[in-house]
C-alpha positions in Angstrom: 15.1 -24.8 -6.6 16.3 -23.8 -3.2 15.2 -20.7 -1.3 16.2 -18.7 1.8 13.2 -18.3 4.0 13.8 -15.0 5.7 11.8 -14.2 8.9 11.6 -10.8 10.4 10.0 -10.1 13.8 8.0 -6.9 13.8 5.4 -5.1 15.7 1.9 -5.6 14.2 1.5 -2.0 13.2 4.6 -2.1 11.0 4.1 -5.5 9.5 2.6 -4.2 6.2 5.6 -1.8 5.8 8.1 -4.6 6.3 6.1 -6.8 3.9 6.1 -4.1 1.2 9.9 -3.7 1.5 10.4 -7.5 1.2 8.2 -7.5 -2.0 10.7 -5.2 -3.6 13.3 -8.0 -3.6 11.4 -11.2 -4.4 8.8 -12.6 -6.8 8.5 -15.8 -4.7 6.2 -14.9 -1.9 5.8 -12.8 1.3 3.6 -13.9 4.2 2.5 -12.2 7.4 1.7 -14.2 10.5 -0.2 -12.1 13.0 -2.4 -13.2 15.9 -4.6 -10.2 15.3 -5.8 -11.9 12.0 -6.7 -15.0 13.9 -8.6 -13.0 16.6 -10.5 -11.1 13.9 -11.4 -14.3 12.1 -12.6 -15.9 15.4 -14.6 -12.8 16.4 -16.1 -12.4 13.0 -18.4 -15.3 13.5 -17.7 -16.8 10.1 -15.6 -19.7 11.5 -15.9 -21.9 14.6 -13.3 -24.1 16.3 -14.3 -26.7 18.7 -11.2 -25.9 20.7 -8.5 -23.3 20.4 -5.7 -22.9 22.9 -5.9 -19.6 24.7 -2.2 -19.0 24.1 -2.9 -18.9 20.3 -5.2 -15.9 20.9 -2.8 -14.1 23.2 -1.9 -10.8 21.5 1.8 -10.1 22.0 1.7 -7.2 19.5 4.3 -9.1 17.4 4.0 -10.3 13.8 6.3 -12.5 11.8 6.9 -11.6 8.2 8.5 -14.2 5.9 10.0 -13.8 2.5 11.4 -16.4 0.1 14.6 -15.4 -1.8 16.6 -17.6 -4.2 19.6 -19.0 -2.3 22.1 -17.6 -4.9 20.7 -14.1 -4.5 20.5 -14.0 -0.7 23.9 -12.5 0.1 23.3 -9.6 -2.3 19.7 -8.9 -1.3 19.9 -9.1 2.5 21.9 -5.9 3.0 19.5 -4.0 0.6 16.5 -5.2 2.7 18.2 -4.1 5.9 19.0 -0.7 4.4 15.4 -0.1 3.3 14.1 -1.1 6.7 16.5 1.2 8.4 15.3 4.0 6.1 11.6 3.3 6.9 12.4 3.4 10.6 14.2 6.7 10.2 11.4 8.2 8.1 8.7 7.3 10.6 10.5 9.5 13.2 9.2 7.3 16.0 5.6 7.4 15.0 5.4 3.7 14.2 6.5 0.8 16.5 8.7 -1.5 14.4 9.3 -4.0 17.1 12.6 -5.9 17.5 13.3 -6.4 13.8 15.1 -9.6 14.8 15.8 -11.8 11.7 16.4 -15.4 11.1 16.8 -17.5 8.0 16.8 -21.1 6.7 17.0 -22.9 3.4 13.9 -24.6 2.0 13.0 -26.5 -1.1 10.8 -24.7 -3.6 8.8 -27.6 -5.1 5.3 -26.4 -6.0 4.7 -24.2 -3.0 4.8 -21.0 -5.2 1.7 -22.2 -7.1 0.0 -23.1 -3.7 0.9 -19.6 -2.4 -0.8 -17.9 -5.4 -4.0 -19.7 -4.7 -4.4 -17.7 -1.5 -4.8 -14.4 -3.3 -8.3 -13.4 -4.4 -9.8 -10.4 -6.1 -10.5 -7.5 -3.7 -13.6 -5.4 -4.3 -13.3 -1.7 -3.4 -16.4 0.1 -4.5 -16.6 -0.4 -8.3 -12.9 -1.2 -8.5 -11.8 -4.9 -8.2 -8.1 -5.3 -7.6 -7.1 -8.6 -9.1 -3.8 -10.5 -9.3 -2.9 -10.8 -13.0 -2.8 -14.6 -12.9 -6.5 -14.8 -11.9 -9.2 -14.8 -14.7 -11.9 -12.6 -13.2 -15.1 -11.7 -15.0 -16.3 -8.3 -13.8 -20.0 -7.7 -12.9 -21.9 -4.8 -14.4 -20.2 -1.5 -13.4 -17.0 -3.1 -12.1 -13.6 -2.0 -13.3 -10.6 -4.4 -12.9 -7.2 -3.2 -11.8 -4.6 -5.9 -12.3 -1.4 -6.2 -10.3 1.5 -8.3 -11.4 2.8 -11.3 -9.4 5.4 -9.1 -7.6 2.6 -7.3 -5.8 4.9 -4.7 -4.1 4.1 -1.5 -2.4 0.3 -1.7 -2.3 -2.3 -4.3 -3.2 -5.6 -3.1 -1.9 -5.5 -5.5 1.0 -4.2 -2.9 3.5 -6.8 -0.6 5.0 -4.9 2.6 4.0 -4.9 1.6 0.3 -8.5 0.4 0.4 -9.8 3.6 1.9 -8.0 5.7 -0.7 -9.5 3.7 -3.6 -13.0 4.0 -2.1 -12.6 7.8 -1.6 -11.2 8.6 -5.0 -14.3 7.0 -6.7 -16.4 9.6 -4.9 -14.7 12.5 -6.5 -13.3 11.4 -9.9 -14.9 12.8 -13.1 -14.2 12.3 -16.8 -12.2 15.6 -16.7 -10.2 14.8 -13.6 -6.4 15.0 -13.6 -5.0 13.0 -10.7 -1.7 13.1 -8.9 -0.5 10.1 -6.9 2.4 11.1 -4.6 4.5 8.1 -3.5 2.7 5.8 -6.0 4.2 2.5 -5.1 2.6 -0.2 -7.3 0.5 2.5 -9.0 -2.7 1.1 -7.7 -4.2 4.5 -6.8 -3.4 6.3 -10.0 -4.4 3.4 -12.1 -7.7 3.0 -10.1 -8.4 6.7 -10.8 -8.0 6.3 -14.6 -10.0 3.0 -14.5 -12.7 5.0 -12.6 -12.9 7.5 -15.5 -10.2 10.1 -14.8 -8.7 11.8 -17.9 -5.1 11.4 -16.8 -2.9 10.5 -13.8 0.6 11.6 -12.8 2.4 9.0 -10.6 5.6 9.8 -8.8 7.9 8.0 -6.4 11.4 8.4 -5.2 11.9 4.6 -5.2 13.1 3.3 -8.6 11.6 -0.1 -8.0 8.2 1.4 -7.2 8.4 3.4 -10.5 9.2 0.3 -12.5 6.4 -1.6 -10.8 3.9 1.2 -11.5 4.9 1.4 -15.1 4.5 -2.3 -15.6 1.1 -2.3 -13.9 -0.1 0.6 -16.0 0.9 -1.4 -19.1 -0.9 -4.6 -18.1 -4.0 -2.5 -17.3 -3.9 -0.9 -20.8 -3.7 2.7 -19.4 -0.1 3.6 -20.2 -1.2 6.4 -22.6 -3.2 8.1 -19.8 -0.6 7.6 -17.0 2.8 9.2 -16.6 5.1 7.7 -14.0 8.1 9.8 -12.8 11.1 8.8 -10.7 11.1 12.1 -8.8 9.3 14.1 -6.2 6.6 15.6 -8.3 5.8 18.2 -5.7 9.0 19.9 -6.8 7.3 20.8 -10.1 4.6 23.5 -9.6 3.6 23.3 -13.2 1.8 20.0 -12.6 -1.7 20.6 -11.1 -4.4 18.0 -10.3 -8.1 18.0 -9.6 -7.5 15.1 -7.2 -4.3 14.4 -5.3 -3.6 11.2 -3.4 -0.9 10.5 -0.8 -0.8 7.2 1.1 2.3 7.7 3.2 3.1 7.9 6.9 1.7 10.8 9.0 5.0 12.4 9.7 5.9 12.6 6.0 2.4 13.9 5.2 2.8 16.7 7.7 6.2 17.6 6.1 4.6 17.8 2.7 1.6 19.9 3.8 3.0 23.4 3.0 4.0 22.3 -0.6 0.8 20.5 -1.6 -1.6 23.4 -2.4 0.6 24.6 -5.3 -0.1 21.3 -7.1 -3.8 21.2 -6.4 -6.3 23.2 -8.5 -8.8 25.5 -6.8 -11.7 23.4 -5.7 -9.5 20.3 -6.0 -9.6 17.4 -3.6 -6.7 16.0 -1.5 -7.0 12.4 -0.3 -4.6 11.3 2.5 -4.1 8.0 4.2 -1.5 6.1 6.3 -2.5 7.9 9.5 -2.7 6.3 12.9 -5.0 7.7 15.6 -2.1 9.2 17.7 -1.1 11.3 14.7 -4.6 12.2 13.4 -4.8 15.6 15.1 -1.3 16.6 14.0 -2.3 15.8 10.3 -5.6 17.7 10.6 -3.8 20.7 12.0 -1.0 20.6 9.4 -3.5 20.6 6.4 -6.0 22.9 8.0 -3.3 25.5 8.2 -3.1 25.3 4.4 -6.7 26.5 4.0 -7.8 23.0 3.2 -11.4 22.1 4.3 -12.0 18.7 5.7 -14.7 16.8 3.8 -14.3 13.1 4.7 -12.8 11.1 7.6 -12.8 7.3 7.3 -11.5 4.7 9.7 -10.7 1.1 9.2 -9.0 -0.7 12.0 -6.3 1.5 13.5 -5.9 3.6 10.3 -7.5 6.8 9.1 -8.0 8.3 5.6 -9.0 12.0 5.1 -10.2 14.1 2.2 -9.8 17.9 2.0 -11.0 20.5 -0.5 -8.9 23.5 -1.5 
């Protein structure tokens, strides 16, 4: 089987956003090549090279994101990818550097590289939650709860710092009586993790149809469909839905725009968990949600990203 290898040049800080978009349109693999990952590996002290060219470690701020698309679907899919990227750039309102977004493509043979690619994915432990690709047979340790994601791991996998911090924070607050709301649910990882952590019910919502389908499928393979409702809508338009815990892992600019409407969907004493915030937008987010009489409880940082929790 032949594939189009699509390569997009992006700034490092936007690489995960571009990768998430590409995952919407392929089941055959997305890869990020970023010198920051090599530097982190080298500085972590877990590997050692006898020699490494200094140019390899020169941080240009650029990342390459590759996706593999069946050749016969390429002409139909490429305009959709471009439209989604343009929408992401617009929604960021200049808060994220997307780089040049230069693209290139070439045809490659499939062979068995898909199975080789799958071997690189491993379970990710986030507190008591273990996010695991569905093709891996993982035996949980005592107290661990598995959240499976399908092989089209779009929108959020637990690898990115923003998702990981949200999953860790929600475990701090979830109780057997908790009703959770996940705004912009993507793959459903946050809402599903909440239910797996013991929450009574979770409402998941996204304005992206593909995200809704992904979340529904992931709820099904995790056996939690009866305790999860996934809506193709902006749930914040419905004031009748109220949660004990609300989660939103979106860009800072969008979060600030949502701030005035969020309290109506959060119960008194409820907890709001936010992520997707870079340092330059942190004060703006704190100000926007502080103005809604929300009290800051937690502030986490991983890499260049922040996660916050507030209490109403």
